[in-house]
N, C-alpha and C positions, 0 to 999 in steps of 0.2 A: 351590499356586503358580499364578500367572497370568503370561502373557506377552502383551504387546500392543505395537503401534507407533502412532505418532501420524500420522494421515492429513494433518492440516494444523496449523500452528502457531496459537497463540492470536491472535485478531483483534480482540477487544473492548478498547477503550482505556479504562483505568481512571484513569490519572494522566498528567499532562504537565507540563513545566517548561521555561521558556526560560532558557538558561544559556550563559555564555562558557566552554565546556568544552575544546574542542580547542586554543584559543589565547586570548590575552588580548583579542584584537579579534574573535573569532568570535561568531557568533550562532547557537547550536545549540538544537535542540528535542529534549528527551528525552521519549520516549513509553514508558509502561509498559503492557504488555498481559498482566496476570497474571504469568506466569513468564517473560515475554519482554521484553527491554529494547531499544529501538531509538533510535539517535542520528541526527538529521537536521541538515542545514544547509539553507539556502534559496537559491533562485536565481530571479531575475526574468527572464522571457522575454516576448516580445511576444505578446499575445493572438491576433494574426493567425496565428502559427505554432503555437498550442497546439491540437493535434489532439483532446485530450480534451474541450475545452469549445467545439468548433466547433458552430454551430447545426445542428440536424438537417436534412438535405436529403432530398427525396424520392428513393427509390432508383431507379437507372436500370433500365429494362427489360433483363433479361439477354438477350444475343443467343443465338440458336439455334445448336446445334452439329450439323453434318452428319456423321452416323456412317457414311455410305456410302463416303466417300472417306478412306481412311487408308493409302494405299500410298505408296511412295517417290516416285512421280512427282508426286503432289500430295496432301499431307496437308491436306485442307480443314479450316480452323479458323475458322469464323465467329465463334468466341468471342473472336477477337483484335480484332474490330471494336468500336467504341465511339462514343459521342456526343461532342459538343463539350464542352469543359470549361466549367464554370459560373463566372460572374464573382462574386466575393465582395467585399463592401464592406471596405475597408481599416479594420482596427481597430488604433488606435495606443495603446491602453491596455496595461498590463503585468499579467501574472499571476505571483503568487508561487508557486513550485513547491517541493516538498520533495525533497531529495536525500539518500539514505541514506548515512551515514558508517560505521556499524557496527550489527550485530545480534547481541545477546548473550543466549543462553538462561541463565536463572538457576535456582538450586536453592532456590526459594521463591517465594511470592506477594507481590508488591510492594503495599504499602498506603500508601506515602507517599514523596514526593521533596522534596528541599530543596537549594538551592545554598549553598555555604559558601566565603567568600573566606579562604583560608588564606595563611600567610606565603610558602610555596614550593610550587609544583607543577612537574612535569616539563614540562608544556605552557605554563606561564605563565598559564593560565586559572584558573577556579574549580573547586573540588572538588564532588563529588556525594555527597549523603548519601541512602542508601536505607533505608527501614523495611520490615520484613517482617512477615507476619501473625503469626508465632509469637514476638512480643516480641523481635525482633532489629533491630539497626541495623548498617549497613555504610558506611564512609567510603571513597570511591573517588576516584581521579584519572585523568586521561587520559595514557596512555603513547603519545607520538607515534611512537616507534620501532616499536612493535608494533601500533599502530593499534587499541588496545583499552583497556578499563578495567583499572586495577590497584588491588587492594584494599589500603588503608592500615591499616584496623583493623576489627574485628568486635566489636560490643557485644551481649551477650545477657543477658536478664533472666528466664530461666526457672529461677528459684531457688525453693526450697521456702518460704523465709521471705517471699517476695513473693506467694505464691498466695492469701493472705487466708483467709477462712473455708472450712471443709471443703466446704460446699455450693456454693461458687462454681464456675463452669465454667472450662474451660481458657482461657488467654489468647487463643488464636486464635478463640474464639467471641465475643469482645467486638468492638465497633467501635473499633479503635485508630487513632490518627492522629498525624502528625508535623507539627511547626511549627518554623520556624527564625527566629532573631532577624534583622531586616533588616540589622543591622550585623555579622552573622556572629560574634557573640560567644559564642553558645551555641545549642543546639537542644533542644527539648522533645519527648519521646515519651510520649504518654498511652496507657497500656495497662492492661488489667485493669479492675477496677471503680473504683479510686480511686488508682492509681499514676501517677506522672509521673517519667520519667527525664530528667535534665538533663545534657547533654554539652557542656562548655565547650571553646572553641577558643582557641588562642594568637593573640594580636594583637600588632601592632607596639608598642602603648603599654604592653605588659607588660614590655618590655625595660628595662634600666637607663638607657637613654638617653631620659629623660623630659623633657617640656617644662617641668615645674615644678621641676627640679633647680636649687637655689641653692648655688653653690660657697662663698659667704660663710658660709652657715649649715650646709650639709650636708657641706662639705669638698670635696676634689678629686673631679671626676667619675670614677667607676670606669671602667676600660678594658673595653670590651665584648669578650668572648671570642668568637672565631668558632665558630659552630655549624653543624652539617650538617642537612640536611633529613632527614625520615623516609625510610627506604629509600634513603639516599644511600650514598656510598662511604666516608665518614668513620666512624671507630670511635665517635665521640661523636655519637649520634643524638638529635635533638630532635623529638619527635612533634608533629604539627599540632594535637593535642588534649591536654587534661589529663584525669585520671580522672573518669568520670561518677559521678553519685550519684542515688539514687532518693528521692523525697519522697512521703509519703502526704498526699493533699490535705486530709484533716481536720486534719492538723497545721499546715497553713498557715492554715486558718480552719475552725473547728468546723462552719460551715454548708455546707462543700463536700462534702456527702454524696452528691449525685447530679450529677456534672459532665455538662454537655451539650457544650460546645465551648470551645476556647481559641485565642488567636492573639497573637503578639507585635506590639506597637504601634510606630509610627514616632515619630521626634523625641524620643527619650529618651536621656539620656547613659548610663544603665545598662540592662541587659536588663529590659524591662518587658512583661508580658503581661496581657491581660484574659481573664477566664474567666467563662463563663455557666453557672450551676449553680442547684441548688435543694436545700433541706433536706428535701424530701419527694419521694416517687416521682412521676414524671411519668406521668399517665394521664388521657386525655380523659374516660374513663367516670366518674371520680370527681367531675367537675363543679367542680373547684377552679379558681379564677381568680387570675391575677397573683401567682404564687408563685415566679417566677424572679428571680434576682439577678445583676447584672453587677458584678464586682469587678476591680480593677486591682492587680497586685502588682509590686513592683520586686525583682529578684533580686540578692543579693550572692554572687557566684560564689566568692569567697575564703572567706567564712564559711559558705557553703551555707545562707543564711538569706534571708528575704523580708520585705517590708514592704508593708502594705496602704495604698494612697494614694487609692483612690476606690472608692465603693460606690453602686450605684443599685439600688433594690429595687422590688418590685411591678411587675415586667415581665410581659407576657402569657405564658401557659403554653405557647403553641405555637411559641415561638422555638426554633430548633434549630441555628443556625449563626451565626458571626460572621466578619467580614472586616475586617482592619485596612487603613486608607486612609492614603496618604502626604499630604504637604502639596500643595496648600493646603487640602484638605478636612480631613484629619487625623481622629483618633478611630477609632471602630469602627462598622461597619454591622451591625446585628443583623437576621437574616432569620427571619421567621416564616412560618407557613402562610397567614396572612391579612394581614400587614402587614410594613412595613420600618421600622426604628427606628435613628436615628443618635445616638450618644452621643459628645460631644467630650471633650477632655482635662479640662475643668472639670466634667463630669458633666451638662451640659445635653443634654436629649433632644429630638429632633424625629422624628416618625413620620408614616406615611401608611397608611391602610387601603385595601386593594385590592378588597375585596368587603364585602357586607353582613354576613357572618358575624363580622367583627372586632368589631362593636358588641355581639355576644352573648357573646363569650368573654372580653372584657377591658374594664376601666374606664380603661385608659391613654389619655391624651390623644393623639389622632391626627387629622391632617387627612383629609378625606373625599374619596376617589376610588373609592368603592364601585361606581360605574357601570362601572368597568373589568371587574368580575367575573372577576378573575384568581385562579388557584390557584398558590401559590408553593411547594408541596411539591416537593422535588427540583429546584428551579431552580438555575441557575448564574449568578453575577455576576462580571464582570471589568472592569477599568479600560478605558474606551474613550478618553477624553481627559480625564485627571484635572485638567489645568490649567484646563479649562473646567467642571470638576465634573460630568462625564458618565461614567456606567457603562453597560455593556452587560448587559442582562437576557435570559436564555434560559430560558423556561418549560419545564416538564416535557413539554409537547407540542411543543416546538421553536419556538414563536413567539418573536419578538424584540421587545424594548422598550428604551427608554432611561430610565435613572434619573438625574435631574438634581437638583443641590443648589443651593438659593438661599442665597447667602452675602452677609452684611452685614459689611463690614470683614474681620475675621478669624474670624468665627463663622458657623456654619451656622444659618440661620433657617427652613429648610423643605426638604421633599423632594417631588418630583413625578415621575410616571411617564407616559411616552408610548409607545404601541405603534407599531411600524413597520408601515405598510400593506403589503398583499400586493404591490401594484405596485412597491414599493421593496425587495422581497426579504424581507418579514417572515415568510414561511413556507418559506424555503429549507431549514432544518433540520427533519428529519422526525420526530425522536424526542428523548427526553431527553438532555441533555448531561451527561456525567460529569465533565468537566474543560474548562477554557478557559485558554489562554495567549496572551499578546500576542507576535506574531512581529516586527512592525515597526510603523511609524507608523500604517499603515492596514490591517493584516492581523491576524487571529486564527487560532489553531488551536483548533478545537472538537472534543473527543474525546467518543465515545459508546460505551456498553456495549450499546446496543440498536439500533444502526444504523451506517451509514458515518460515519467522522470526516472533517471537511472543513477546508480552509483558507478562511476567510471574509474577504473584503475589503470595505472600505466607502469611500464617497466622499460628499462633501457638495455638494448642489446650491447653487451660488453665487447671490447676489443680483446685481442689475444693476450695482452698483458694482464688485464683484469681477470681473464679466464684462468690464468695460472694461479692467481690468488684463491679462486674459488675451489681449486682442487684440494686445498688444505682443509676444507670443511668436510666433516664426516657426513657422508650421504645418508647414513642411518638416522641422523637427527631430523630429517624431514623439513629442513628450513628452506624458506624462499630466499633465493640469492639477493633479490631486491631489498629484503628486509635486513640484510646484514650490513648495508650501508658501508661498503668498502671504502668509500671516499673519506669516511670519518677517521679511518686509520691513517690516511694520508695527511689529514689535518693534524693529527697528533705528532706525526713526524715533522711537520712544519714548525710546531711549537718547540721541538727539540733542536732543530738545525737552523732555525731562523724564522722571522716573522714577516708578514706581508699584510698590506691593507686589504680590507674586505672589498674595496672597490677594484683592486687589481685582479681578484679571482675571476670575476666574470670575463674580463678581457682575456685571461689565460684560457678560460673555458671555451670561448668562441674561437680562439686560435688553436685549439686542439690540446691544450695542456690540462683541461679539466675533464669532466665527464664527456665521453664520446660514444657514438653509436646511435642507431636509430631508435626512436620511441615506438613502443607497441602498446595499444590500448585494448582493454576488454571490459565487459560489463560484469559487475559484481552483484548488483541487486537492482530491483525495479519497483517503482511505485505505479500502480495501475491508474490510468486516466481514461475517462470516456468523454473528455471535452476536446473541442466543442462538438456538440451534437448538431450535425448539419441537416439531418432529415431522419425521420423515423416512420415506421409502419408496423402493423401487426401481421404476424404470420403464424405458421404452424410447423412443428417438427415433422419430418418426413422420413420414411424408410423405404427400402426397396420392396416392391409388391411381393407378397407371399414369402417374404424372407423370415428367417428365424428371429432376427432382431425385432421385426415388427410384432411377432407373436409374443416374445418375451416382454416387450415394453408396454403391453396393454395395461392400463390402469395406473401407470406411473409417469405419464407424459401429459403435460398441461395442454388444455384445449387451444390456447393462444400463447404466443411469445412476442416480446417486443424486440424488433430489429431496428438498430440505429446505425447510421454511418457517422463515424467519429474521427476526429483528428484532421490534420492538414498536411499537405505535402506527401512525402513518402510514408508518413505515419498514418495515412488514411486506412481505416479498418472498418469492418463490419462487426458490430457488437450485438450479440444475442443475449437479451436480458430475461430472466425469470425470477419470480419472487420465491420460488421453492426449488429445492434440489431435485434434479431429474436424474435418478441413479442409473448407473449402467448395470443392466441385468445380465448376470452370468448364467443363472439357472432359475427355473420357475416350476413349482409343482404344488399340488393341493395337499394341504396339511391342516384340516379343519380342527383337529383336536389339540393342536399345539397352543400352549399358553406361555411358554417361556423357554429360552435357549441359554445354554452356558457352554462355551467351548473352552478347551484347556489343553495345555501341553504338560505332560507329566513324565517324570523319569521312571523307567522300569526298575523294579527291585533287582539289586545286584545278586546274582546267585552266590550261594555260600562257597561253591567250589572255586570262585575267582578270588575270594579273600578280600580284605578291606583295603590293601595297599596296592592292588593291581590296577594298572591303567585300563579303563573300560572303554568300550566303543561308543559310537554316537547314539546307539539305542538307549544308553543309560544317561545321556546328557541332553539338555534342552536348549542350549545356546544356538540361536539361529534355526531352530527346528520349527516345523509347522504344528498346528493343532492336531491332536491325536484323538481326543474324545469329545463328544458333545452330549450333554444331558438335556433332555427335553421334558418339560412338565406338560402333562396332558389332562384334558377333561373331555370325556366322551359325551355322547348325546344324552345319556342318562344322568350326567352330573358326577360320574365316578372319576375320582382323581387318581392318577398314576404318574409314574416317571419312567422314562426309558433312556438308555444310553446307546449311543451310536459310535462306531469307529470311523474315523476319517482317514482314509488311505488313498494312495494314488490309484488303486483299483476301483474304488467306489465308496459308497455311503451306505453302511449296512448296520443292522441291529446286532448287538452283542447279546448272546443268550447264555453261553456257557461260562458265566461269571457269577460272582456272589452278589451282584447288584440286583436288588429286589424291586421290580417295577410296582408291585402292590404295596410297597412301604408307604406310599402317600405322595402328596404333592410337594414338589421341590420349591422351597422359598428362595434359596441361594445356593450356589455351588462355586467351587474354586479349588485352588491347590494351596497347600501349606507344607511346612517342613522342608523348605527349599525344594519345592515341587516333587517331594517324595510321597505325598499323600493327597488324595482326592477327597475333598470335604463336600458332603451333601447335607444341607440344612433342610430338614423337614419340619412340619408344623409341631410335631410332638417329640422329635429327637434329632440328634446330629450323628451322621454316620461318616466313618473314615475308611477309605479304601487305599490299598497300595497301587503301584503303577500298573498292575495286571487286573485291577478291580477286584482284588481279594479283600473281603471285609476284615478290618483290623480292630475296629472299636465302634461302640454305640454309646453316645452320651445322651441319656434321657432327660426330658424336661420335668423333673420331679423335685418338689420341695420337700426335703426329708422332715422338716419341722412341722409343716402344716399338712403335708400329704397332697397338696394341690398340684395340678399338672397344667401350668400355664402354656398357652399356645404361642408359637413364634409367629410374629407378624412381619418382621424385617430382620435382616442380618447384614453384617459387613465383615469382610475378610481382609486382613493385612498381616501377612506372615511376620511373626509367629502368633498373632492374636486373632481372636474371633469375638465379635460383638453381636449379641442377640437382643432385640427389643421384643418383649412379650406382651400379650393382651392384657395383663394385669398391671401394665405401665412399669414393670421392673426390667432390669437389664441383667444379662449374664455375660461375663467376660471369661473366655477360656484361652489358655496358652498351650502351645504344643512344645513338648520338651525335646531333649536330645534323642530320646528313643521314639520320637514321633507319636507320642501319646498326648491326647488332649486332657488338660486338667483345668478345672475351674479356678479362677483367681479370686482370692478373698477380697471382699469389698470392705476395707478397713475404714473408709470414710463413712460416717453415719449419714451424711447428706446423700451419698450415693445410694444408700439402702432405703432411706425414708422418702426421698423425692419421687414423684411420679414423672416418668420420662415419656415424652411424646415421640421423639425421633432421635437418631444418632448415627454416627459413622466413624470409621477408622481412617486415618490418613498417614502414609509413610512420608515423613518430612525429609525428603532427599535434598531440598533446596535450603534447609536451615532457617526457614522463615519463622517457625514457631519454637526456636531454641530458647532455653530459659533466659539467656543473657544475650544482649546485643554484641555481636562480634566475638562470641565465644568460640574461638578456633578449636578448642579441645573437646567441644561437645560432639556427641554422636550425630552425624548429619543424616542418619537414617532412622531416627527415633520415631516410634509410633505414637501418634497423637489421637486421643479420643474426644470427639465433639458430641455433646449431648444437648438436646433441647428439652427443657422441662415443660410441664403443663402450664406453668405461669408465663412462659415465653422468655425464659432466661437461658443464656448460652453458658455452658460449663465445658471447660477444656481440661483434660487430664493428660499427663505425660506418662505413658505406660513404661514400665510396670508399676509405677508409684500410684497407688489408689488411695493414699492417705489423705490427700487434699487436692483440690483442683488448682492448676497453675494460672487459671484465668476464669473470671466470671464477669459476664456483661448482662445486666438486666435490660429488658425492653427490646429484645430482638424482634418480638412479634409486632412491634409498632413500626418497623422498617425505617429507622432513622437514616438520614444521609451519612452520618458518621456514627459508628458504634464503638465505644471504648468501655473500659472497666469503670470509669467514673461517670458514665452517661446517666443523666437524670431525666425522668419522664415529665413531659409537659401535659398540662390539662387539655382535654379536648381532642387528643389524638385518637384516631381510629385504630382499633386492634385488628390485625390480620390473622385469619385462621390458617396457620401454617400446617402443612401436611407432611413435609419431608425436609430433611437437612442433609447436605452432602458437601464435603470438601474434596476437591479433585484438582489435578493439574490440567491446565488448558494451555495450548501452544503448539508449536511445530518443532522441527529439528533444530531450529536456530535458538529459540527461547521458549521456555515453559515456566509457568508460575502457578501457585495454588490460588483457588478462588472458593469462596463460600457461597453455595447455591441453595436458595430457599424455594420451596414449591408450596403454593397454597391450594385450597380446595378446588379452584377452577383451573388448575394447571398453569397459572401465570408464574413466571420465574423472576426472582430477584437475585442479583449477582453482587457479591461483595468482594472487594480486593483487599487483602491484608497488607497493612503498612507497619513498618517498624521504624520508630524514631525515638531517640533518647534525648530529651531536653537537657540543657546544661544544669547540672546539680541534681538531676533525677536519678532514681535507682534504675539499674539496668535489668529489671525484672520484666517478665512478659506482661504482667498487668499494667505496668507503667509505660511500656513502650509500644504495645500492640493496639492498633486502631483498624477498624474495618470501614472502608470507603465504598459507598454504594455506587455501582457502575451504571451507566446509561443503558437502558433496554426498552425500546419502543415496541417490541413484539408482544402481541396479546394472543392468548390461546383461543382457539375456536371452540364454540359451544358443542358439547357432545350431542349426538343424535338421540332424541328421546325414544325410549323403548317402552313397550307395554309392561305392566307389572305382573303379567301372567307368569305363573311358576314354570310353564313350559319354556319360556324364553330366558336364557341365562343372562343375568345382569352383568355388566362389565366389571371386571376385577381391577383392583388397584395394582398397577405395575410400577415398581420404584424406578428412579433414575438409574441409568446404567453408565458408569464411567468406562471409557474405552481408551486403553493406553496407546493404541496405535491403529488409526484408521487412515489409510493413505498418508502415513507420515505425520498425522496430527493426533495430539492427545485431546480428546473431546469427551463430551457428556451427551447422552441421548435421552430425550424425553419421550417415553412411550405414551400410549393412550389415544384419545380422540384427536389430539393436536400434535402429531409426531414431529419432533424437531431435533436438530443438532445444535449444541452450543460449541461454536467453532471460534478459534482465535489463532491468528498468525503473529509473527514477531512485529508486524507493521500495523496491527489493528487492535481495537478493543474487542472484548468478547461479543460475538454476534449470535443471536438466536434465529436460525433459518429453518423453515419447515421442510419436511420431506413430502414430496408429491405423492398423492394417493390417499387411501383410507386410513383410519386409525390403526395403530399397531398394538398387537397383543403381547408380543415378546420380541426381544432383540438381543443379539450378541455379536461380538467381533468374530471374524471368520478368516483364518489365515491358512491357506493350503497352497499346494503347488499350482492349482488352476485359478485360484482367487487370492491374489496377493494383497494382504492387508485390507480385506473387505469386511462385509458384515452380512448377517442373515437375520431376517425378521419375518413375522407372519402378520397379515393384516386382519381386519375384522371379518372379511369374507372367507377366511381360512386359506388364503393363498400365501405360501412361503416363497421367499425370493432370496437367492444368494446374489449379492450386489457389491458394487464398488462405487466410490465417488467418481464422477466423471473427470477425465483428465483434461488438462489445459483449461480449466475453469476456475475462476477466482470467486470465492464466497465471502471472504472476510473483510476485505478492504472497503467495500461499499455496503456490505450487509445484504446483498442480493447475488444471485447467480449471474456471472458475467463471463461470456466466452468471446474472446476477440479473435477475429480472423483477419490477418493483415492482407491488404490489397495492394500495398506498395505504390499507391498513387493518390493524388488529391481527389477526394470523393465529395460530390456536391448534391447528390440526390439518390433516393432509393424508392423502389416500387416493388410490390408483391403481386405476383400473378397467381390468382387463386386456383384456376383449373390445373395448372402444372405444379403448383407449390414452389415455384422458383422465385428467386429474388433478382432484380435487375438494379445494378448500381451505376449511376452516372458519374463518370470519372473525368479528370482533366489531366492532360500531359502538356507541358510547356515545350514549344519548339522554336528554334531561331526563326525570326521573321525577316523576310526580304521583300522589298517593294517589287511589284510586278515589272518584269523586264520587257514585256511586250506591250506596254501601255503606249498608245499612239500620241497622247498629249504630253507625256513626260519622257522624252527620249533620254534624258540624263540619268534616269533610274537604271538603265541598262549598264551604265559605267560605274555604278556605285559598288564599292567594296568596303565591307565592315569587318574588322577583326573582333569586335565586341557587339554583336547584333542584339537587339531587344528580343524578347520572347513573347509569343502569343499562345493562348490556350487552344488545344484541340480536344474536342469531346470524344470520349470512348465509352461505349456501353458494355458492361460486363455482366454476363449471365452467370448466376451463382446457383449451384445445385444445393438444395436443402438437405440432401442426404450426407454429402461429404463436406459441405460448406467450402467448396473450392470453385474457382472460376472455370467454367467449361466452354465459354465462347466469348470472344471479343468482337465488337462491331465499332470500327472507327468511323468518325464523321469527317466532314471536309476540313481542310486546314483552316485555321482561324475561326472555326465554328464551335462555340462554347455552349454547353448545356445549361439552360436557364430554369427549366422545370420539366417534370416527368410524372406521369400518373397512368395507372391502368384503368381503362374505361370500358364499360359494357356498351358497345355500339352496335347499331343495326348494320348488318353486312349484306342484307338482301331485301330489296323492296317488294319482292314477290312473296317470299316465305316469311318475311319479318324476323328472320333469324338474328339473334343477338349473340355477340361473342366478346369475351374479354380481350382487349387489345392494349398495347402499350403506346401511348401518345407522348412524344417528346417535343418540347418547344426549345428552339435554339436561337442564337444570335450570331450573325457573321459580321466581324469587324476587321477590315483590312487596311486600317490607317485612319488617322483623324481627319483626313481630307475627303474620305468617302463615307457615305451614309451607312448606318447600320441596317442590315436587312435581317428579317426574321424568317424562320422556317419551321414547319411542323412535319414531323416524321411519325408514321404509324407502323408499328411492328407487330407481328404475330410470333408466337413461340410454337414451333412445330417439332414433331418427333422425327428423329433421324436414327440411323444405325450407329450405335455407340462404339467407342474405341475398344479394342480388345482388352479384356480384363477390367474395364471401367464402365459398368452398366449405368452409372449415374450420368454419363456424358451423352445421353440420348435426346438432348434438347438443343435447339438452335434458335437464334433470332432471325426472322425473315422479314425484310422490308416489303411492305405492300402498298404504301402510299406516301407521297411527299408533296408539300405545297409551299412555295416561296411567297413571302409577304414583304413587300418593299417598304413598309411603313415603320419598321422598328423591330427590335427583338421581342420574342415571345417570352413573357415572364410568368404567366399563370395559365393554367389550362384546366378545363373541367367539362363535364357533360351536362346537357340539358335535354330532358326527355329521352329520345331514342337515337338522335342522330346529329345533334348540334354540339360543336365544341365551343366552349366559351374561352376567349383569349383576352388577355390584358397586354397591350403593346407597351413596350418600354418608352417612357416619356409621354405616353398618351393615355387618356382614359377612354377606351373604346371597346366595344363588343364586336366580335368578328365571327361570322358564321363561315365555316370552311368545309363542313362535311359534304355538302352537296357540290360546292365549288371544286373540291378535290376529286370529285367523282369517286368517292370512296366505295360506294356500293357497286358501281360499274366495274371498277378495277378488281374488287374482291370477287365479283361474279366471274370475271374472266380468269381468275386464278384458281378458284375452287373447282 
């Protein structure tokens, strides 16, 4: 038995599909990552506000921090200072960003996606067909009420009669694939060696109400009986599909013995597919030429039969894929390793050779573009602008090209390829693309299994005539020229002055009459990937010795970190993984009495001499201003509770004394601003105090019940301007509102339930997104209405829309039972365990691209439960909040750590309850912080679900956002040891997409191994670069090799060792190996370097293989390197290490594929193709050589 847990979800994108899934008008992107399915929508934002794609700016010199002054009279904080903000040129283009709609783990590996237009779906959009690795298909539709996919049917073909011959392997070992008819009439699933499953779908034309019904000949038209959709409420269900059937390909045609690929074609009345196959096994070593055949079959779904309508023979043997093209090009594009061939509906073929190898492997007639020297293995082709006959070509090394069709009339007369230059973004993609889907008119999604997936945008540089038209556009509108689609205006003129066929337009375009100019590409968005993980090792974070950064980072750096080399090709990177956030420390000081922080930006009171209508300066406004005040709740060693206020200025961090703020008033429970930031509100346990912008006391609101004379104590509070919510120890609530004169007044609780119910927790939320509006789609509603959420002692959720307290707008019983879906009509089941909830909070989570509210629950052990609110109005239902609002439980695998047990001695202060802290902006993210023994952030980006990620270090007593000149959008907190830190989230680190801290360092080369050298703390990456290979010209046995000239030579790998500094995570030294010598294994070993002193030292051992042609034997080699200290480069103290070769041994018996140490001096090797142990340490003379060098 084995037990394991998943550290991170799959990140390699294998398939993608653009589909209208969530609604009939939606544009969704479905991404498959192995066993994980993600559904996205897109959102266009201005590139000026896109933080991800901002140009890299030189880092500011970090201000120094004075550790000598940290007392209450003057907490010096030079880290608060900063430089002038930099001016950035306005960028008026738009970026297309991905926004996650749903993330679904699957019980299987997805190998195909297809969109199907069925008769009825719950969302009104298209259905999604999934194909799994083990010969299964699943038809799904979107359920808008539950915001998830619902399975309509499952089709499996793991039957014994379909297995074929006994010696054939299992279905999941074959390359199976899924294709769907463009008209959604059926789908074909090719599995096994020669099986194809056809799944028909019901269409509107199958009904009795047909267009060709003649009442004179056929009689009266039959009355159509009403039918219900699949999974509907009616007893008579009509499925969206009809029974599937399996065809053996040799029964369709005896020559279909070895199928290569198939695709459904466009512009056919019946389902028609083309198939690329051969009657003999495909093998380059056999030397066979032109034995592939392209055939087109038309399916009769009723009779389960097919008819051959086209056959093209003698095609090149290296064709491996086909793509069906819509009008005006039509036909199919066949992709080979060395050529592209287009075959139209009449069987006419046009092709282009992309390298000189095409002439050697085929006799097929091809146009010559061999000077391109392209390799088409594993390339991806997607429609770029099919009306112009343009396709996007992505090579297996990531380079971009354009495939253009030359069209004469309605037929294709030629194909040409043009590569995109580097200055136009031709090398933006770093590795092979596994899938490509067109998102919009000018954007693509390019998925990859070997690197990050990207949203790729393109634009066309216009000629002078088009530029004159753009001058008519007002520059103040901020519109992107590409989005104006100037050619649409030309099309309108064509409708006025004459018509032309759509087939003629591409011909005009290629002849210069259509769009002209070079294409330029840029990246709009990125999906993080750490696949494939080639090697990994554990390491440690490092800092310069005796540096300030090393001092500041004490206590917040993990003991170990996981270092992985990920990606292939130019996407090779070093990924540093941590389970917790390693914050960047700006300042650190002792603050043992601090128990809570609240920073705020408040407007100064306008002097009466200025008057009410006079324009005031920046001192009286808060837009774009930094925090000015910080209130700190304190508890001294004697348990005496006080509160102090500090001024945050560019000059320092100092206590304010000459104000009306009274430190002895008590312990601060909550603080913030109200009255449009004209008042500072301090909530104490026994009263609420209001101050103006100069901290002048303006009002005191006592906690006194005039009827009973009781003085309940405040245990929690929530502020949402202009309302204040207080939860008191007698389970009552107090709601106060600030009026136009900035005076707090208690709001009457007209609802008897609000007065009689005992309330356990509550919060206020400003509904800026309109999620909790009274009616669905109420455009006239106030989009900034304040909502009040209360949790009763019985576990019920009550929602009020302030200022109306006459009745709740939403009540849901059973919240304390944590159901997967919570609605107003939720009914409790027997046997469910009740959760002891401690706190309730509704807050926005997200980044600058997308933010949405979430309901967050906290129990007694600090475990968090996150709910996502959903609004869905069923047909015929009332548009009220109670009928349309549902809370869906989000996935959260993070568990809180147990608090450290403390003694019950009175002298030891017991830990206090610290509420959740919503943070509107921490490094551009709207987040929620969980204080206490398990400090964590709840983070979410536009491309992820909410993630709970811990903060490295001890428990946290208090935390607040911190925005000053020297700490932009950071936070301040105090841990259990009384150490206060001013921090920021680390830059260039991704927390949300995988739920762990990931920092990727590009190495721009293929990486195959990684080792960690413990004494120096450095990483060594084994990389590979491909170089053109030439046969040795000085070989005495092959004189003819000296005369060989190749224009398209093969490539062979050369190993390169890269020494990486742990301080800056940059490459500080490269060590190239011999040509054709590839790195097979590498490891740091503790070896004996002296037979006399028995000294042992950590050394780097590298096993390699030398291959210089298939006629020559592979030789192995072992290198031993030491890492020595040298003089660093000026201004780069981290470059003080170098690799030094100290030993090498050639092994003529094969490549070295594994290496290890045994005892003190023996290296254990496994030779390629042999099972052998080989001792080399003494044979290499390692000790003798080291002694001579030391």
